[in-house]
ZALUMPA-287064 format. One record per residue (C-alpha): residue number from 1; x, y, z. Coordinates in Angstrom, 1 decimal, m for minus. Example, Ala and Ser with C-alpha at 12.3 -4.5 7.8 and 13.67 -1.06 7.14 Angstrom:
<site vomi="1" u="12.3" v="m4.5" w="7.8"/>
<site vomi="2" u="13.7" v="m1.1" w="7.1"/>
This chain:
<site vomi="1" u="7.9" v="m21.7" w="m51.5"/>
<site vomi="2" u="5.1" v="m20.4" w="m53.7"/>
<site vomi="3" u="4.0" v="m16.7" w="m53.4"/>
<site vomi="4" u="0.6" v="m17.9" w="m52.1"/>
<site vomi="5" u="2.2" v="m19.8" w="m49.2"/>
<site vomi="6" u="4.6" v="m17.0" w="m48.5"/>
<site vomi="7" u="1.6" v="m14.6" w="m48.2"/>
<site vomi="8" u="m0.3" v="m17.0" w="m46.0"/>
<site vomi="9" u="2.6" v="m17.4" w="m43.6"/>
<site vomi="10" u="3.3" v="m13.7" w="m43.5"/>
<site vomi="11" u="m0.4" v="m12.9" w="m42.7"/>
<site vomi="12" u="m0.3" v="m15.6" w="m40.0"/>
<site vomi="13" u="2.7" v="m14.0" w="m38.4"/>
<site vomi="14" u="1.2" v="m10.6" w="m38.6"/>
<site vomi="15" u="m2.0" v="m11.6" w="m36.9"/>
<site vomi="16" u="m0.2" v="m13.7" w="m34.3"/>
<site vomi="17" u="1.7" v="m10.8" w="m32.9"/>
<site vomi="18" u="m0.9" v="m8.1" w="m33.6"/>
<site vomi="19" u="m3.2" v="m10.0" w="m31.3"/>
<site vomi="20" u="m0.7" v="m10.1" w="m28.5"/>
<site vomi="21" u="0.4" v="m6.4" w="m29.0"/>
<site vomi="22" u="m3.2" v="m5.3" w="m29.1"/>
<site vomi="23" u="m3.8" v="m5.9" w="m25.4"/>
<site vomi="24" u="m0.5" v="m6.9" w="m23.7"/>
<site vomi="25" u="1.2" v="m3.5" w="m23.7"/>
<site vomi="26" u="m1.7" v="m1.5" w="m22.2"/>
<site vomi="27" u="m3.3" v="m4.1" w="m19.9"/>
<site vomi="28" u="m1.6" v="m2.6" w="m16.9"/>
<site vomi="29" u="m3.1" v="0.9" w="m17.6"/>
<site vomi="30" u="m6.5" v="m0.7" w="m18.3"/>
<site vomi="31" u="m6.5" v="m2.6" w="m15.0"/>
<site vomi="32" u="m5.4" v="0.3" w="m12.9"/>
<site vomi="33" u="m7.7" v="2.9" w="m14.4"/>
<site vomi="34" u="m10.8" v="0.9" w="m15.3"/>
<site vomi="35" u="m10.9" v="m2.1" w="m12.9"/>
<site vomi="36" u="m9.1" v="m0.1" w="m10.1"/>
<site vomi="37" u="m6.8" v="m3.0" w="m9.3"/>
<site vomi="38" u="m3.6" v="m2.9" w="m7.2"/>
<site vomi="39" u="m0.1" v="m3.2" w="m8.6"/>
<site vomi="40" u="0.1" v="m6.7" w="m7.2"/>
<site vomi="41" u="m3.0" v="m7.6" w="m9.3"/>
<site vomi="42" u="m1.4" v="m6.1" w="m12.4"/>
<site vomi="43" u="1.7" v="m8.3" w="m11.7"/>
<site vomi="44" u="m0.6" v="m11.3" w="m11.3"/>
<site vomi="45" u="m2.1" v="m10.5" w="m14.7"/>
<site vomi="46" u="1.4" v="m10.5" w="m16.3"/>
<site vomi="47" u="2.2" v="m13.7" w="m14.4"/>
<site vomi="48" u="m0.2" v="m15.5" w="m16.7"/>
<site vomi="49" u="2.5" v="m15.2" w="m19.5"/>
<site vomi="50" u="4.9" v="m17.2" w="m17.3"/>
<site vomi="51" u="2.3" v="m19.8" w="m16.4"/>
<site vomi="52" u="1.5" v="m20.2" w="m20.1"/>
<site vomi="53" u="5.2" v="m20.5" w="m20.9"/>
<site vomi="54" u="5.6" v="m23.3" w="m18.4"/>
<site vomi="55" u="2.6" v="m25.2" w="m19.7"/>
<site vomi="56" u="3.3" v="m24.7" w="m23.4"/>
<site vomi="57" u="5.9" v="m27.4" w="m23.8"/>
<site vomi="58" u="3.4" v="m30.0" w="m22.6"/>
<site vomi="59" u="0.8" v="m28.8" w="m25.1"/>
<site vomi="60" u="3.3" v="m28.9" w="m28.0"/>
<site vomi="61" u="5.0" v="m32.1" w="m26.9"/>
<site vomi="62" u="1.9" v="m34.1" w="m25.9"/>
<site vomi="63" u="m0.6" v="m32.9" w="m28.5"/>
<site vomi="64" u="0.9" v="m31.0" w="m31.5"/>
<site vomi="65" u="4.0" v="m33.2" w="m32.0"/>
<site vomi="66" u="2.0" v="m36.5" w="m31.8"/>
<site vomi="67" u="m1.7" v="m36.3" w="m32.7"/>
<site vomi="68" u="m3.0" v="m33.4" w="m34.7"/>
<site vomi="69" u="m1.9" v="m31.1" w="m37.5"/>
<site vomi="70" u="m0.3" v="m27.9" w="m36.3"/>
<site vomi="71" u="m2.5" v="m25.6" w="m38.4"/>
<site vomi="72" u="m5.7" v="m27.2" w="m37.0"/>
<site vomi="73" u="m4.5" v="m26.9" w="m33.4"/>
<site vomi="74" u="m3.5" v="m23.3" w="m34.1"/>
<site vomi="75" u="m7.1" v="m22.6" w="m35.4"/>
<site vomi="76" u="m8.8" v="m24.2" w="m32.5"/>
<site vomi="77" u="m6.6" v="m22.3" w="m29.9"/>
<site vomi="78" u="m7.2" v="m18.9" w="m31.5"/>
<site vomi="79" u="m11.0" v="m19.5" w="m31.9"/>
<site vomi="80" u="m11.2" v="m20.3" w="m28.2"/>
<site vomi="81" u="m8.8" v="m17.4" w="m27.5"/>
<site vomi="82" u="m11.2" v="m15.0" w="m29.3"/>
<site vomi="83" u="m14.0" v="m16.0" w="m26.9"/>
<site vomi="84" u="m11.8" v="m15.6" w="m23.9"/>
<site vomi="85" u="m10.5" v="m12.1" w="m24.9"/>
<site vomi="86" u="m14.1" v="m11.0" w="m25.5"/>
<site vomi="87" u="m15.1" v="m12.3" w="m22.1"/>
<site vomi="88" u="m12.1" v="m10.5" w="m20.5"/>
<site vomi="89" u="m13.3" v="m7.2" w="m22.2"/>
<site vomi="90" u="m16.7" v="m7.6" w="m20.4"/>
<site vomi="91" u="m15.2" v="m8.2" w="m16.9"/>
<site vomi="92" u="m16.5" v="m5.8" w="m14.3"/>
<site vomi="93" u="m13.7" v="m6.5" w="m11.7"/>
<site vomi="94" u="m10.4" v="m8.3" w="m11.4"/>
<site vomi="95" u="m11.9" v="m11.5" w="m10.0"/>
<site vomi="96" u="m13.9" v="m12.0" w="m13.2"/>
<site vomi="97" u="m11.1" v="m10.8" w="m15.5"/>
<site vomi="98" u="m8.3" v="m13.0" w="m14.2"/>
<site vomi="99" u="m9.7" v="m16.4" w="m15.0"/>
<site vomi="100" u="m10.3" v="m15.4" w="m18.6"/>
<site vomi="101" u="m6.8" v="m14.0" w="m19.2"/>
<site vomi="102" u="m5.1" v="m16.9" w="m17.4"/>
<site vomi="103" u="m6.9" v="m19.4" w="m19.5"/>
<site vomi="104" u="m6.2" v="m17.3" w="m22.6"/>
<site vomi="105" u="m2.5" v="m17.2" w="m22.0"/>
<site vomi="106" u="m2.3" v="m20.9" w="m21.4"/>
<site vomi="107" u="m3.8" v="m21.4" w="m24.8"/>
<site vomi="108" u="m1.9" v="m18.5" w="m26.5"/>
<site vomi="109" u="1.7" v="m19.3" w="m25.5"/>
<site vomi="110" u="1.8" v="m22.6" w="m27.4"/>
<site vomi="111" u="0.8" v="m20.8" w="m30.6"/>
<site vomi="112" u="4.1" v="m19.0" w="m30.6"/>
<site vomi="113" u="5.8" v="m22.4" w="m31.2"/>
<site vomi="114" u="3.1" v="m23.5" w="m33.6"/>
<site vomi="115" u="3.4" v="m20.6" w="m36.0"/>
<site vomi="116" u="7.2" v="m21.2" w="m36.2"/>
<site vomi="117" u="6.7" v="m24.9" w="m36.8"/>
<site vomi="118" u="4.1" v="m24.3" w="m39.6"/>
<site vomi="119" u="6.5" v="m21.8" w="m41.2"/>
<site vomi="120" u="9.6" v="m24.0" w="m41.0"/>
<site vomi="121" u="7.8" v="m27.0" w="m42.5"/>
<site vomi="122" u="7.1" v="m25.1" w="m45.6"/>
<site vomi="123" u="10.6" v="m23.8" w="m46.2"/>
<site vomi="124" u="13.4" v="m25.3" w="m48.2"/>
<site vomi="125" u="16.0" v="m22.9" w="m46.8"/>
<site vomi="126" u="14.8" v="m21.5" w="m43.5"/>
<site vomi="127" u="17.9" v="m19.4" w="m43.0"/>
<site vomi="128" u="17.1" v="m17.4" w="m46.1"/>
<site vomi="129" u="13.3" v="m17.5" w="m46.0"/>
<site vomi="130" u="12.2" v="m17.2" w="m42.4"/>
<site vomi="131" u="13.5" v="m13.7" w="m41.6"/>
<site vomi="132" u="11.2" v="m11.9" w="m44.1"/>
<site vomi="133" u="8.2" v="m13.8" w="m42.8"/>
<site vomi="134" u="8.9" v="m13.5" w="m39.1"/>
<site vomi="135" u="9.5" v="m9.8" w="m39.3"/>
<site vomi="136" u="5.8" v="m9.4" w="m40.2"/>
<site vomi="137" u="5.1" v="m10.5" w="m36.6"/>
<site vomi="138" u="7.0" v="m7.5" w="m35.2"/>
<site vomi="139" u="5.3" v="m5.3" w="m37.7"/>
<site vomi="140" u="1.9" v="m6.6" w="m36.4"/>
<site vomi="141" u="2.9" v="m5.7" w="m32.8"/>
<site vomi="142" u="4.0" v="m2.2" w="m33.9"/>
<site vomi="143" u="0.8" v="m1.5" w="m35.9"/>
<site vomi="144" u="m1.3" v="m2.7" w="m32.9"/>
<site vomi="145" u="0.5" v="m0.2" w="m30.6"/>
<site vomi="146" u="0.2" v="2.7" w="m33.2"/>
<site vomi="147" u="m3.5" v="1.9" w="m33.6"/>
<site vomi="148" u="m4.2" v="2.1" w="m29.9"/>
<site vomi="149" u="m2.2" v="5.3" w="m29.5"/>
<site vomi="150" u="m3.9" v="6.9" w="m32.5"/>
<site vomi="151" u="m7.4" v="6.0" w="m31.1"/>
<site vomi="152" u="m6.4" v="7.2" w="m27.7"/>
<site vomi="153" u="m7.7" v="4.0" w="m26.1"/>
<site vomi="154" u="m5.2" v="4.0" w="m23.2"/>
<site vomi="155" u="m7.0" v="6.9" w="m21.6"/>
<site vomi="156" u="m10.6" v="6.3" w="m22.8"/>
<site vomi="157" u="m10.9" v="2.5" w="m23.0"/>
<site vomi="158" u="m13.6" v="1.8" w="m20.4"/>
<site vomi="159" u="m15.3" v="m0.7" w="m22.7"/>
<site vomi="160" u="m12.4" v="m3.1" w="m23.1"/>
<site vomi="161" u="m11.9" v="m2.0" w="m26.7"/>
<site vomi="162" u="m8.3" v="m3.3" w="m26.9"/>
<site vomi="163" u="m9.4" v="m6.8" w="m25.9"/>
<site vomi="164" u="m12.2" v="m6.6" w="m28.4"/>
<site vomi="165" u="m9.9" v="m5.6" w="m31.1"/>
<site vomi="166" u="m7.6" v="m8.5" w="m30.1"/>
<site vomi="167" u="m10.6" v="m10.9" w="m30.0"/>
<site vomi="168" u="m11.6" v="m9.9" w="m33.6"/>
<site vomi="169" u="m8.0" v="m10.5" w="m34.8"/>
<site vomi="170" u="m7.9" v="m13.9" w="m33.0"/>
<site vomi="171" u="m11.2" v="m14.9" w="m34.6"/>
<site vomi="172" u="m9.8" v="m14.0" w="m38.0"/>
<site vomi="173" u="m6.6" v="m15.9" w="m37.4"/>
<site vomi="174" u="m8.5" v="m18.9" w="m36.0"/>
<site vomi="175" u="m10.6" v="m19.2" w="m39.2"/>
<site vomi="176" u="m7.6" v="m18.4" w="m41.5"/>
<site vomi="177" u="m5.5" v="m21.1" w="m39.8"/>
<site vomi="178" u="m7.6" v="m23.8" w="m41.4"/>
<site vomi="179" u="m6.5" v="m22.6" w="m44.9"/>
<site vomi="180" u="m2.8" v="m22.8" w="m44.0"/>
<site vomi="181" u="m0.6" v="m25.5" w="m45.6"/>
<site vomi="182" u="m1.1" v="m28.9" w="m43.9"/>
<site vomi="183" u="1.5" v="m29.5" w="m41.2"/>
<site vomi="184" u="0.8" v="m33.0" w="m39.9"/>
<site vomi="185" u="2.6" v="m34.3" w="m36.7"/>
<site vomi="186" u="6.0" v="m35.8" w="m37.2"/>
<site vomi="187" u="6.5" v="m37.9" w="m34.1"/>
<site vomi="188" u="3.9" v="m40.7" w="m34.1"/>
<site vomi="189" u="5.7" v="m43.5" w="m32.2"/>
<site vomi="190" u="7.3" v="m43.8" w="m28.8"/>
<site vomi="191" u="6.7" v="m42.1" w="m25.5"/>
<site vomi="192" u="7.8" v="m38.6" w="m24.4"/>
<site vomi="193" u="9.1" v="m38.3" w="m21.0"/>
<site vomi="194" u="8.6" v="m35.3" w="m18.8"/>
<site vomi="195" u="12.3" v="m34.5" w="m19.2"/>
<site vomi="196" u="11.9" v="m34.5" w="m23.0"/>
<site vomi="197" u="9.0" v="m32.1" w="m22.9"/>
<site vomi="198" u="10.8" v="m29.7" w="m20.6"/>
<site vomi="199" u="14.1" v="m29.9" w="m22.5"/>
<site vomi="200" u="15.8" v="m31.4" w="m19.4"/>
<site vomi="201" u="18.1" v="m33.5" w="m21.6"/>
<site vomi="202" u="20.0" v="m30.2" w="m22.0"/>
<site vomi="203" u="20.6" v="m29.8" w="m18.3"/>
<site vomi="204" u="24.1" v="m31.2" w="m18.9"/>
<site vomi="205" u="25.0" v="m27.7" w="m20.2"/>
<site vomi="206" u="25.0" v="m26.5" w="m16.6"/>
<site vomi="207" u="28.1" v="m28.5" w="m15.9"/>
<site vomi="208" u="29.9" v="m25.8" w="m17.9"/>
<site vomi="209" u="30.6" v="m23.2" w="m15.2"/>
<site vomi="210" u="30.3" v="m20.2" w="m17.5"/>
<site vomi="211" u="27.1" v="m21.5" w="m18.9"/>
<site vomi="212" u="25.7" v="m22.0" w="m15.4"/>
<site vomi="213" u="26.6" v="m18.3" w="m14.7"/>
<site vomi="214" u="24.8" v="m17.2" w="m17.9"/>
<site vomi="215" u="21.8" v="m19.4" w="m17.1"/>
<site vomi="216" u="21.4" v="m17.9" w="m13.6"/>
<site vomi="217" u="21.9" v="m14.4" w="m15.0"/>
<site vomi="218" u="19.2" v="m15.1" w="m17.6"/>
<site vomi="219" u="16.8" v="m16.0" w="m14.8"/>
<site vomi="220" u="17.8" v="m13.0" w="m12.7"/>
<site vomi="221" u="17.6" v="m10.4" w="m15.5"/>
<site vomi="222" u="14.0" v="m11.4" w="m16.2"/>
<site vomi="223" u="13.0" v="m9.9" w="m12.9"/>
<site vomi="224" u="13.7" v="m6.3" w="m14.0"/>
<site vomi="225" u="12.2" v="m7.3" w="m17.4"/>
<site vomi="226" u="8.9" v="m7.9" w="m15.7"/>
<site vomi="227" u="8.9" v="m4.3" w="m14.5"/>
<site vomi="228" u="9.2" v="m3.1" w="m18.1"/>
<site vomi="229" u="6.4" v="m5.4" w="m19.5"/>
<site vomi="230" u="4.0" v="m4.8" w="m16.6"/>
<site vomi="231" u="4.4" v="m1.1" w="m15.7"/>
<site vomi="232" u="6.0" v="0.9" w="m18.6"/>
<site vomi="233" u="2.7" v="1.9" w="m20.1"/>
<site vomi="234" u="1.0" v="2.9" w="m16.8"/>
<site vomi="235" u="4.1" v="4.9" w="m16.0"/>
<site vomi="236" u="4.3" v="6.7" w="m19.4"/>
<site vomi="237" u="0.6" v="7.6" w="m19.1"/>
<site vomi="238" u="0.9" v="8.8" w="m15.6"/>
<site vomi="239" u="3.8" v="11.2" w="m16.4"/>
<site vomi="240" u="1.8" v="12.6" w="m19.3"/>
<site vomi="241" u="3.1" v="11.0" w="m22.5"/>
<site vomi="242" u="0.5" v="11.1" w="m25.3"/>
<site vomi="243" u="m0.2" v="8.0" w="m27.3"/>
<site vomi="244" u="2.2" v="6.1" w="m25.1"/>
<site vomi="245" u="1.4" v="2.7" w="m26.7"/>
<site vomi="246" u="2.3" v="4.1" w="m30.1"/>
<site vomi="247" u="5.5" v="5.6" w="m28.8"/>
<site vomi="248" u="6.4" v="2.3" w="m27.2"/>
<site vomi="249" u="6.3" v="0.6" w="m30.6"/>
<site vomi="250" u="9.7" v="2.4" w="m31.2"/>
<site vomi="251" u="11.1" v="m0.3" w="m29.0"/>
<site vomi="252" u="10.1" v="m3.0" w="m31.5"/>
<site vomi="253" u="11.5" v="m0.8" w="m34.4"/>
<site vomi="254" u="14.8" v="m0.7" w="m32.5"/>
<site vomi="255" u="14.6" v="m4.5" w="m31.9"/>
<site vomi="256" u="14.4" v="m5.1" w="m35.6"/>
<site vomi="257" u="17.3" v="m2.8" w="m36.4"/>
<site vomi="258" u="19.6" v="m4.2" w="m33.8"/>
<site vomi="259" u="18.6" v="m7.7" w="m34.8"/>
<site vomi="260" u="20.0" v="m7.1" w="m38.3"/>
<site vomi="261" u="23.3" v="m6.0" w="m36.7"/>
<site vomi="262" u="23.7" v="m9.0" w="m34.4"/>
<site vomi="263" u="26.0" v="m10.9" w="m36.8"/>
<site vomi="264" u="28.4" v="m8.0" w="m37.1"/>
<site vomi="265" u="28.5" v="m7.3" w="m33.3"/>
<site vomi="266" u="28.8" v="m11.0" w="m32.5"/>
<site vomi="267" u="31.9" v="m11.5" w="m34.7"/>
<site vomi="268" u="33.6" v="m8.4" w="m33.3"/>
<site vomi="269" u="32.7" v="m8.4" w="m29.6"/>
<site vomi="270" u="32.1" v="m12.1" w="m28.7"/>
<site vomi="271" u="29.7" v="m13.6" w="m26.3"/>
<site vomi="272" u="30.7" v="m12.0" w="m22.9"/>
<site vomi="273" u="30.9" v="m8.4" w="m24.2"/>
<site vomi="274" u="27.5" v="m8.6" w="m26.0"/>
<site vomi="275" u="25.8" v="m10.1" w="m22.9"/>
<site vomi="276" u="27.4" v="m7.5" w="m20.7"/>
<site vomi="277" u="26.3" v="m4.6" w="m23.0"/>
<site vomi="278" u="22.8" v="m6.0" w="m23.1"/>
<site vomi="279" u="22.6" v="m6.0" w="m19.2"/>
<site vomi="280" u="24.2" v="m2.5" w="m19.0"/>
<site vomi="281" u="21.4" v="m1.3" w="m21.3"/>
<site vomi="282" u="18.9" v="m2.5" w="m18.8"/>
<site vomi="283" u="20.6" v="m0.4" w="m16.1"/>
<site vomi="284" u="20.7" v="2.7" w="m18.3"/>
<site vomi="285" u="17.1" v="2.3" w="m19.4"/>
<site vomi="286" u="15.7" v="2.2" w="m15.9"/>
<site vomi="287" u="17.9" v="5.1" w="m14.9"/>
<site vomi="288" u="16.4" v="7.1" w="m17.8"/>
<site vomi="289" u="12.9" v="6.1" w="m16.7"/>
<site vomi="290" u="13.7" v="7.0" w="m13.1"/>
<site vomi="291" u="14.8" v="10.6" w="m14.0"/>
<site vomi="292" u="12.8" v="11.2" w="m17.1"/>
<site vomi="293" u="9.5" v="13.1" w="m17.3"/>
<site vomi="294" u="7.0" v="14.4" w="m19.7"/>
<site vomi="295" u="8.7" v="17.9" w="m19.9"/>
<site vomi="296" u="12.3" v="18.8" w="m19.9"/>
<site vomi="297" u="13.6" v="15.2" w="m19.6"/>
<site vomi="298" u="11.2" v="13.8" w="m22.2"/>
<site vomi="299" u="14.1" v="12.6" w="m24.2"/>
<site vomi="300" u="15.1" v="10.2" w="m21.5"/>
<site vomi="301" u="11.7" v="8.4" w="m21.8"/>
<site vomi="302" u="12.2" v="8.1" w="m25.6"/>
<site vomi="303" u="15.8" v="6.9" w="m25.1"/>
<site vomi="304" u="14.7" v="4.3" w="m22.5"/>
<site vomi="305" u="12.1" v="2.9" w="m25.0"/>
<site vomi="306" u="14.6" v="2.8" w="m27.9"/>
<site vomi="307" u="17.1" v="1.0" w="m25.8"/>
<site vomi="308" u="14.8" v="m2.0" w="m26.0"/>
<site vomi="309" u="16.6" v="m3.3" w="m29.1"/>
<site vomi="310" u="19.9" v="m3.5" w="m27.2"/>
<site vomi="311" u="18.3" v="m4.7" w="m24.0"/>
<site vomi="312" u="16.6" v="m7.6" w="m25.7"/>
<site vomi="313" u="18.8" v="m8.5" w="m28.7"/>
<site vomi="314" u="22.2" v="m8.2" w="m27.0"/>
<site vomi="315" u="21.3" v="m10.4" w="m24.1"/>
<site vomi="316" u="18.4" v="m12.7" w="m25.1"/>
<site vomi="317" u="19.2" v="m13.3" w="m28.7"/>
<site vomi="318" u="22.9" v="m13.5" w="m28.0"/>
<site vomi="319" u="22.2" v="m16.0" w="m25.2"/>
<site vomi="320" u="20.1" v="m18.1" w="m27.5"/>
<site vomi="321" u="23.0" v="m18.2" w="m30.1"/>
<site vomi="322" u="25.4" v="m19.0" w="m27.3"/>
<site vomi="323" u="23.2" v="m21.9" w="m26.1"/>
<site vomi="324" u="22.9" v="m23.2" w="m29.6"/>
<site vomi="325" u="26.6" v="m23.2" w="m30.1"/>
<site vomi="326" u="27.3" v="m25.1" w="m26.9"/>
<site vomi="327" u="24.5" v="m27.7" w="m27.2"/>
<site vomi="328" u="25.1" v="m30.9" w="m29.1"/>
<site vomi="329" u="23.2" v="m31.7" w="m32.3"/>
<site vomi="330" u="20.7" v="m33.9" w="m30.5"/>
<site vomi="331" u="19.9" v="m31.4" w="m27.8"/>
<site vomi="332" u="19.7" v="m28.0" w="m29.6"/>
<site vomi="333" u="15.9" v="m27.8" w="m29.5"/>
<site vomi="334" u="15.8" v="m29.1" w="m26.0"/>
<site vomi="335" u="18.4" v="m26.5" w="m24.9"/>
<site vomi="336" u="16.4" v="m23.6" w="m26.4"/>
<site vomi="337" u="13.2" v="m25.0" w="m24.7"/>
<site vomi="338" u="15.1" v="m25.3" w="m21.4"/>
<site vomi="339" u="16.4" v="m21.7" w="m21.4"/>
<site vomi="340" u="13.0" v="m20.3" w="m22.5"/>
<site vomi="341" u="11.3" v="m22.2" w="m19.6"/>
<site vomi="342" u="13.8" v="m20.8" w="m17.2"/>
<site vomi="343" u="13.5" v="m17.2" w="m18.4"/>
<site vomi="344" u="9.9" v="m16.6" w="m19.5"/>
<site vomi="345" u="8.7" v="m19.3" w="m17.0"/>
<site vomi="346" u="10.7" v="m19.0" w="m13.7"/>
<site vomi="347" u="12.4" v="m15.6" w="m14.1"/>
<site vomi="348" u="9.3" v="m13.7" w="m15.3"/>
<site vomi="349" u="7.2" v="m15.5" w="m12.7"/>
<site vomi="350" u="9.4" v="m14.2" w="m9.9"/>
<site vomi="351" u="9.5" v="m10.7" w="m11.5"/>
<site vomi="352" u="5.8" v="m10.4" w="m12.0"/>
<site vomi="353" u="5.1" v="m11.2" w="m8.3"/>
<site vomi="354" u="7.9" v="m8.8" w="m7.1"/>
<site vomi="355" u="7.2" v="m5.9" w="m9.4"/>
<site vomi="356" u="3.5" v="m5.6" w="m8.4"/>
<site vomi="357" u="4.3" v="m5.5" w="m4.7"/>
<site vomi="358" u="7.0" v="m2.8" w="m5.2"/>
<site vomi="359" u="4.6" v="m0.6" w="m7.3"/>
<site vomi="360" u="2.0" v="m0.9" w="m4.6"/>
<site vomi="361" u="4.5" v="m0.1" w="m1.8"/>
<site vomi="362" u="5.3" v="3.2" w="m3.6"/>
<site vomi="363" u="1.9" v="4.4" w="m4.3"/>
<site vomi="364" u="1.2" v="8.0" w="m3.2"/>
<site vomi="365" u="m1.9" v="10.2" w="m3.1"/>
<site vomi="366" u="m4.6" v="10.2" w="m5.9"/>
<site vomi="367" u="m3.5" v="6.9" w="m7.5"/>
<site vomi="368" u="0.0" v="8.4" w="m8.3"/>
<site vomi="369" u="3.3" v="6.6" w="m7.8"/>
<site vomi="370" u="6.8" v="7.3" w="m6.8"/>
<site vomi="371" u="8.2" v="6.1" w="m10.1"/>
<site vomi="372" u="11.7" v="7.3" w="m9.5"/>
<site vomi="373" u="12.1" v="4.9" w="m6.6"/>
<site vomi="374" u="10.2" v="2.2" w="m8.4"/>
<site vomi="375" u="12.5" v="2.2" w="m11.5"/>
<site vomi="376" u="15.7" v="2.5" w="m9.5"/>
<site vomi="377" u="15.0" v="m0.9" w="m7.9"/>
<site vomi="378" u="15.1" v="m2.9" w="m11.2"/>
<site vomi="379" u="18.1" v="m0.7" w="m12.3"/>
<site vomi="380" u="19.8" v="m1.9" w="m9.1"/>
<site vomi="381" u="18.9" v="m5.5" w="m9.7"/>
<site vomi="382" u="20.2" v="m5.4" w="m13.3"/>
<site vomi="383" u="23.4" v="m3.7" w="m12.1"/>
<site vomi="384" u="24.0" v="m6.4" w="m9.5"/>
<site vomi="385" u="23.4" v="m9.1" w="m12.1"/>
<site vomi="386" u="25.8" v="m7.3" w="m14.5"/>
<site vomi="387" u="28.6" v="m7.1" w="m11.8"/>
<site vomi="388" u="28.4" v="m10.8" w="m10.9"/>
<site vomi="389" u="28.3" v="m11.8" w="m14.5"/>
<site vomi="390" u="31.4" v="m9.8" w="m15.4"/>
<site vomi="391" u="33.3" v="m11.2" w="m12.5"/>
<site vomi="392" u="32.4" v="m14.8" w="m12.9"/>
<site vomi="393" u="31.7" v="m15.5" w="m16.6"/>
<site vomi="394" u="34.6" v="m16.7" w="m18.7"/>
<site vomi="395" u="34.1" v="m16.7" w="m22.5"/>
<site vomi="396" u="36.3" v="m19.6" w="m23.6"/>
<site vomi="397" u="34.9" v="m19.5" w="m27.1"/>
<site vomi="398" u="36.5" v="m17.4" w="m29.8"/>
<site vomi="399" u="34.2" v="m14.8" w="m31.4"/>
<site vomi="400" u="32.1" v="m16.4" w="m34.1"/>
<site vomi="401" u="32.5" v="m15.3" w="m37.7"/>
<site vomi="402" u="29.6" v="m13.2" w="m39.1"/>
<site vomi="403" u="29.3" v="m15.8" w="m41.8"/>
<site vomi="404" u="28.4" v="m18.4" w="m39.2"/>
<site vomi="405" u="25.5" v="m16.3" w="m37.9"/>
<site vomi="406" u="23.2" v="m15.4" w="m40.7"/>
<site vomi="407" u="20.7" v="m12.6" w="m40.5"/>
<site vomi="408" u="17.9" v="m15.2" w="m40.8"/>
<site vomi="409" u="19.3" v="m17.2" w="m37.9"/>
<site vomi="410" u="19.3" v="m14.2" w="m35.7"/>
<site vomi="411" u="15.8" v="m13.2" w="m36.8"/>
<site vomi="412" u="14.6" v="m16.7" w="m36.3"/>
<site vomi="413" u="15.2" v="m16.2" w="m32.6"/>
<site vomi="414" u="13.3" v="m12.8" w="m32.5"/>
<site vomi="415" u="10.8" v="m12.5" w="m29.7"/>
<site vomi="416" u="8.6" v="m9.5" w="m29.2"/>
């Protein structure tokens, strides 16, 4: 890979996740404070991610894999996304905001697969080359959060400035995409079935009892995950944390650090212990949020944010490696698509609907909330999932050697 291509791919990754981080973290606060929405409506806004995740395989399978070059589709999607984000920034109420953000997420979620596809096609050895490019995406998310916190837009953004910043970055990436290395479609013959697009050829993995337990636990653990994505920023602002979006970026820093340690932990602990530690971290995180505050227990809020690295990496990344190890050579990609559809699609969909209703049910005077009770609910859900998992899951596979799980392989599975 030439230095020019490396730079282009790195900038592509940076902008891809800068765009997402520029509005996604603070949208709950924006909706509650500026559009005066309910918690249920905030949950509905985050539900658009799940809808996009469910539709994404169809976009990739029916269009990107068969008809057009990936970099051109990426450009068109981001140019359209820029217009939709700008339109969302001008919305006067939720009824006008929601159609824009729903359409945007249906267009954005497929781009997550497209940037990976474009990157891999330019690499001779993805295990050695991908990590240093993909990590720029996490850096983009972190810088977006720091920028919002530094400008204090969480408390003063009544003009939709976060969405306008994201729209500008989307416009830039849309135009830049047409300069990326050509990535023409590979599959040009034959028909794709619905099962192929959804990764249903990997459904045979569910015949493995332990994998079935893991699969169901993955769906269930995404319910408390929805609380974190949807309401952490409104919660932190309500309890008085300054520059909350910037502080939340510590979660992504933690994610990168623990990602680099995945191979070591995997070889020493094995699948079951790592998955269990990941779920236990969810319980502890929400307990910290429940009893933390902006004064004497401020450290609990920071600890809950920093735990994001363990929460995500130990469960989701380990689960993706576990899935990859069990899947046959012909169904590895399908298996990853299947588990992603189940978690970010079905699991997050259920969680987004539930979390908003729970937040509304615990609203008190002056637009304040009983956050202790709110956070104890996802803590309880995570604890129940953990208990069932420990009792029923049997790890019949020996721990994998750290040489078998490269740092690049782990980073290749990194999701923000």
